[in-house]
C-alpha positions in Angstrom: -16.8 3.9 -3.6 -13.3 4.3 -5.1 -11.2 1.2 -5.7 -7.5 1.6 -6.0 -4.3 -0.5 -6.1 -1.1 0.8 -4.6 2.1 -0.9 -5.8 4.7 -0.7 -3.0 8.5 -1.0 -3.3 10.2 -1.9 -0.1 13.8 -1.0 0.9 15.9 -3.6 2.5 14.3 -4.3 5.8 15.8 -5.9 8.9 12.5 -6.8 10.6 11.4 -8.9 7.6 8.9 -8.6 4.8 6.1 -10.1 6.9 6.5 -7.4 9.6 6.4 -4.7 6.9 3.1 -6.3 5.6 1.6 -5.9 9.1 2.7 -2.3 9.1 1.0 -1.7 5.8 -2.3 -3.3 7.0 -2.2 -1.1 10.1 -1.9 2.2 8.1 -5.6 3.3 7.8 -9.1 2.4 7.1 -9.8 1.4 3.6 -7.0 -1.1 3.1 -8.7 -4.3 2.1 -5.5 -6.4 1.5 -1.8 -6.3 1.1 -0.1 -9.1 -0.9 3.6 -9.9 -1.0 4.5 -10.3 -4.7 7.5 -11.2 -6.8 8.5 -8.7 -9.5 9.3 -5.0 -9.8 7.3 -4.2 -6.6 7.1 -6.0 -3.3 3.5 -5.5 -2.3 0.2 -4.9 -4.0 -2.2 -3.1 -1.7 -6.0 -3.0 -2.5 -7.8 0.0 -1.2 -11.6 0.7 -1.1 -12.5 4.2 0.1 -15.1 6.9 -0.4 -13.1 9.4 -2.5 -9.9 9.9 -4.5 -8.7 12.2 -1.6 -9.0 9.2 0.7 -6.8 7.2 -1.7 -4.2 9.9 -1.5 -4.4 9.8 2.3 -3.9 6.1 2.5 -1.0 6.3 0.0 0.6 9.0 2.2 0.3 6.8 5.2 2.0 3.9 3.3 4.8 6.3 2.2 5.4 7.3 5.8 6.3 3.7 6.9 9.9 3.1 7.6 11.2 0.7 5.0 9.0 1.9 2.1 11.0 3.1 -0.8 8.4 4.0 -3.4 4.7 3.7 -4.3 2.6 3.9 -7.4 -1.2 4.3 -7.2 -3.7 3.1 -9.7 -7.4 4.0 -9.4 -9.7 1.5 -11.0 -11.9 2.9 -13.7 -14.6 0.2 -13.7 
């Protein structure tokens, strides 16, 4: 099992941040949670999948959402 955290920066959205969170959760299997946070990023998404390639697939799905500006992915080492 691979655990990863994807930091997500949102562009200005007209549908609201809660709607964008729903879009994140609908991306793909493996997303455990998506939290709205204050700071340099707007969401922290927790991912549990079978392989690093699956993490890349989930990150690509997030990047394809209208309203997502940038992502940074961190794979847990423990």
